[in-house]
C-alpha positions in Angstrom: 10.2 40.4 166.7 10.8 37.9 164.0 8.6 38.3 160.8 5.4 36.2 160.9 6.5 34.1 158.0 9.7 33.2 159.8 7.8 32.3 163.0 5.5 30.0 161.0 8.5 28.4 159.3 10.3 27.8 162.7 7.0 26.4 164.2 6.5 24.0 161.2 10.1 22.8 161.5 9.7 22.3 165.2 6.6 20.2 164.7 8.2 18.1 162.0 11.2 17.5 164.2 9.1 16.1 167.0 7.0 14.0 164.6 10.2 12.5 163.3 11.3 11.9 167.0 8.0 10.1 167.6 8.2 7.9 164.5 11.8 7.0 165.4 10.8 6.1 169.0 7.8 4.0 167.8 9.9 2.1 165.3 12.6 1.3 168.0 9.8 0.2 170.4 8.2 -2.1 167.8 11.6 -3.5 166.9 12.0 -4.8 170.4 8.6 -6.6 170.1 6.9 -4.5 172.7 3.1 -3.9 172.8 1.5 -0.6 173.6 2.7 1.9 170.9 1.2 4.8 172.9 4.1 4.6 175.4 6.9 5.9 173.2 4.5 8.6 171.9 3.9 9.7 175.5 7.6 9.9 176.1 8.4 12.0 173.1 5.3 14.1 173.3 6.0 15.0 177.0 9.6 15.9 176.0 8.3 18.0 173.2 5.7 19.9 175.4 8.3 20.5 178.1 11.0 21.6 175.7 8.6 23.9 173.9 7.5 25.5 177.2 11.2 26.1 178.3 12.2 27.4 174.9 9.3 29.9 174.8 10.2 31.1 178.3 13.8 31.5 177.4 12.9 33.4 174.2 10.5 35.7 176.1 13.0 36.6 178.8 16.1 36.9 176.5 14.5 38.9 173.7 15.7 42.1 175.2 19.3 41.0 174.5 18.9 40.8 170.7 20.8 44.1 170.4 23.9 42.0 171.4 23.8 39.9 168.3 26.8 41.9 167.0 28.6 40.7 170.1 28.1 36.9 169.9 30.0 36.1 173.1 27.7 38.4 175.2 24.6 37.2 173.5 25.4 33.5 174.2 26.4 34.4 177.7 22.9 35.7 178.3 21.4 32.5 176.8 23.7 30.3 178.9 22.1 31.5 182.0 19.1 29.5 181.1 20.9 26.1 180.8 20.6 25.4 184.6 16.8 26.1 184.3 16.6 23.2 181.7 18.6 21.0 184.0 16.3 21.7 187.0 12.9 21.8 185.4 12.9 19.4 182.4 12.9 16.2 184.3 10.1 17.1 186.9 7.8 18.5 184.2 8.3 15.9 181.5 8.4 12.9 183.9 5.4 14.4 185.8 3.4 14.3 182.5 4.4 10.7 181.9 3.5 9.6 185.4 0.1 11.3 185.0 -0.7 9.7 181.5 0.5 6.3 182.7 -1.8 6.6 185.8 -4.8 7.4 183.7 -4.1 4.4 181.6 -3.9 2.2 184.6 -0.2 1.5 184.3 3.0 2.5 186.1 5.8 4.5 184.6 9.3 3.1 185.5 12.7 4.5 184.7 16.3 4.5 185.9 17.1 5.8 189.4 16.7 9.5 189.7 20.4 10.4 189.8 21.0 8.5 186.6 17.8 9.9 185.1 18.8 13.5 185.8 22.3 12.9 184.5 21.1 11.3 181.2 18.4 13.9 180.5 20.5 16.8 181.5 23.2 15.7 179.0 20.5 15.5 176.3 19.2 18.9 177.3 22.6 20.4 177.2 23.0 19.2 173.5 19.5 20.3 172.7 20.0 23.7 174.3 23.2 24.2 172.4 21.7 23.4 169.0 18.6 25.6 169.7 20.8 28.6 170.8 23.0 28.2 167.7 20.0 28.0 165.3 18.3 30.9 167.0 21.5 33.0 166.8 21.7 32.3 163.1 18.1 33.2 162.4 18.1 36.4 164.5 21.4 37.4 162.9 20.1 36.9 159.5 17.1 39.0 160.1 19.1 41.7 161.8 21.4 41.8 158.8 18.4 42.0 156.5 16.8 44.8 158.6 20.1 46.7 158.6 20.4 46.3 154.8 16.8 47.6 154.4 17.6 50.5 156.7 20.7 51.4 154.7 18.8 51.2 151.5 16.2 53.5 152.8 18.8 55.9 154.0 20.5 55.8 150.6 17.2 56.3 148.9 16.6 59.4 151.1 20.0 60.7 150.3 19.5 60.1 146.7 16.2 61.9 146.7 17.7 64.8 148.5 20.6 64.9 146.0 18.2 64.8 143.0 16.0 67.5 144.5 19.1 69.7 145.0 20.3 69.1 141.5 16.9 69.8 140.0 16.5 72.9 142.0 19.9 74.0 141.0 18.9 73.7 137.3 15.8 75.9 137.6 17.5 79.1 138.8 20.3 78.6 136.3 17.7 78.4 133.5 15.8 81.4 134.8 19.0 83.7 135.2 19.9 82.9 131.6 16.4 83.7 130.3 16.3 86.9 132.2 19.7 88.0 130.9 18.4 87.3 127.4 15.3 89.5 128.0 17.5 92.2 129.6 19.6 92.4 126.4 16.5 93.3 124.4 14.7 95.7 126.7 16.5 98.8 125.4 16.6 97.8 121.7 13.2 96.1 121.1 10.6 96.5 123.8 7.9 94.5 121.8 10.2 91.5 121.4 11.3 91.8 125.1 7.6 91.8 126.1 6.8 88.7 123.9 9.8 86.9 125.5 8.5 87.8 129.0 5.1 86.2 128.1 6.9 83.1 126.8 9.0 82.9 129.9 5.9 83.1 132.1 4.6 80.1 130.2 7.8 78.2 130.6 7.9 79.0 134.4 4.3 77.9 134.8 5.2 74.5 133.3 8.4 74.4 135.4 6.3 74.9 138.6 4.1 71.9 137.7 7.2 69.7 137.9 9.2 71.5 140.6 9.2 68.6 143.1 9.6 65.8 140.5 12.8 64.1 139.5 11.3 62.5 136.4 8.6 63.5 134.0 7.1 62.2 130.8 8.9 62.9 127.6 5.8 64.9 126.6 6.2 67.2 129.6 9.9 67.5 129.0 9.3 68.5 125.4 6.7 71.1 126.6 9.4 72.7 128.7 12.0 72.4 125.9 9.8 73.9 123.3 9.0 76.8 125.5 12.6 77.5 126.1 13.4 77.0 122.3 10.6 79.5 121.4 12.1 82.0 124.0 15.6 81.7 122.4 14.4 81.7 118.9 12.6 85.0 119.6 16.0 86.4 120.5 17.9 84.8 117.6 15.0 84.9 115.1 17.3 85.3 112.0 20.1 83.1 113.2 18.7 79.8 114.2 16.4 77.1 112.8 15.2 74.1 114.8 13.9 70.8 113.4 12.0 68.4 115.6 11.9 64.7 115.0 10.0 63.0 117.8 8.7 59.4 117.9 5.3 59.9 119.4 5.3 56.4 120.9 7.9 57.6 123.4 5.9 60.4 124.8 4.9 58.4 127.9 8.4 57.4 128.7 10.1 58.9 131.8 13.1 61.3 131.5 14.9 63.4 134.1 13.1 66.7 134.5 14.8 69.6 132.6 17.4 67.2 131.1 17.2 68.4 127.5 17.0 72.2 128.2 20.7 72.6 129.4 21.8 70.8 126.3 19.8 73.2 124.0 21.1 76.1 126.2 24.7 75.0 125.5 24.1 75.0 121.8 22.8 78.7 122.0 25.7 79.7 124.3 28.6 78.0 122.5 27.4 78.0 118.9 24.6 80.3 118.1 25.9 83.3 120.0 29.4 82.9 118.4 28.4 82.6 114.8 27.1 85.2 112.4 25.6 82.7 110.0 22.4 80.8 110.7 22.7 77.6 112.8 20.6 74.5 112.1 19.6 72.6 115.2 18.0 69.1 115.2 16.2 67.7 118.2 15.1 64.1 118.1 13.7 61.3 120.2 13.9 57.8 118.8 13.8 54.2 119.9 17.0 52.1 119.3 17.7 48.6 120.5 15.0 48.9 123.3 16.4 52.2 124.6 15.1 55.8 124.2 17.7 58.0 122.5 17.5 61.7 122.8 19.7 63.8 120.5 20.4 67.5 120.2 22.9 68.5 117.6 23.9 71.6 115.6 25.9 72.1 112.5 28.6 74.5 113.7 29.8 73.7 117.2 33.1 72.3 118.2 34.4 70.5 121.2 37.2 72.0 123.1 40.6 70.3 122.9 40.5 67.3 125.3 36.8 67.6 125.8 35.1 64.3 125.1 32.0 62.4 126.2 33.3 62.0 129.7 34.4 65.6 130.4 32.0 68.3 131.7 30.8 71.2 129.7 29.6 73.6 132.4 27.1 73.3 135.2 24.3 72.1 133.0 26.1 69.0 131.6 27.9 68.3 134.8 24.5 68.4 136.6 22.9 66.2 134.1 25.6 63.5 134.4 25.1 63.5 138.2 21.4 63.1 137.9 21.6 60.3 135.3 24.0 58.4 137.6 21.7 58.9 140.6 18.5 57.8 138.7 19.7 55.0 136.5 23.3 54.1 137.4 24.8 52.2 134.5 21.4 52.0 132.8 21.8 55.4 131.2 24.6 57.0 129.2 25.4 60.5 128.0 27.9 61.4 125.2 29.1 64.6 123.5 30.2 63.8 119.9 32.1 65.9 117.5 30.5 65.8 114.1 32.3 66.4 110.7 33.0 68.8 109.2 31.5 70.8 112.1 28.8 70.4 114.7 28.3 68.8 118.1 25.8 66.1 119.0 24.6 65.6 122.6 23.1 62.1 123.0 21.4 60.5 126.0 20.4 56.9 126.1 17.7 56.1 128.7 15.7 53.0 129.6 12.1 53.5 128.4 9.2 51.9 130.4 6.1 53.7 129.2 
C-alpha cells in the first residue's frame, strides 16, 4: 500500500493530466471553427473515466505481485496480462458513455468504422498502458527502496542498542570486581576502613542501578558515579592521592555515555597511583570549547607505554569506551590519550553537547 501522501500526489497529477487533455481538445476543436465545446469535453472525460476504471482494476488485482519489483521482467509480465483487457473494454465503455451523453443532448455521436476505431484506440491504449506501467513501477520501486532502507536502519539501530547494552553491562561487573578487590585488600589490615568502603560501594552501586538500562546520562549523574568511585579509591589511598575538580556547571545537563569517566579514573589509580610511593595529583575537569564538551582526567606521574598513543587501547575500559563513543556519536566524538611533560597522562573526551 502506497503512503497516503503519495496516493494524493498521484491522484492530483492524474486529474491535472486529464484537465490538460481537455483543454488541448477544446482548443483544437475551436481552431477548426466548430460549435458545441461540450463535445471534446465529453470525449476526453469519457476516456478519463474509462481509463481510471481500468487502471484501478489493474492495480487492485496486480497489487499482490508487488513482491516481484526486484525482478522487473516478472513484474511487467504480470502487468502485461491486463493489456488485452484494455483493448477489449476501453472502446465499448468510453464510446458507450459518449453515445449516452449525445443522446441526452439530442444529438448523434459519429465516428470511424468500428475496425478502424478499435485499431486507433487500442494503439493509444497500448502507449497509455506502457507509460502507466513504467511510472507505477518507478513509484513502487522507490517506496520499496525507502521501506527497505527504513527497515535496515531499524535493524541497525536495534543492533547498536544491543551492542551498547552489552558494552555498558560489561563495564559494571568490571568496576565491581575492582572495587571488591580493593575492599578485600583492606579487610585484614583495617576493618573500619573496609567497612567504610563497603558503605561507599553500596552508594555507588545504588546510583549504578539507576542507570543500568541507559546508554547515556546527564553529566551530573555521571559525576555522581565518578565522585562515588573517587571517594571509594581515595579511602584506600588516603595519603597518596589528591583530586581537584573543575566542573563547568552549565554542562551538567549535557548527555554523556554512562560510566565513561570511571574507567579513565580507574586507569589512573591502576597505572599510576598504585605504582608510585609519592602522592599523585589528579585533575578532573569538564569545560566547553568551540561548542563541544571536553572532559579531561589527568595525573602528574603517569607515562604511556612505548607505541601507545591516542589510537591504541589501554585495557578493557578504554577499548570499551572507544567502541561506545563510535556507536553513539560516530565521528562526532573523539578520545585521546596524551603524554604530558615532564610526566603525567591526560585522557580527553570531546563530545557534542545538547543540553
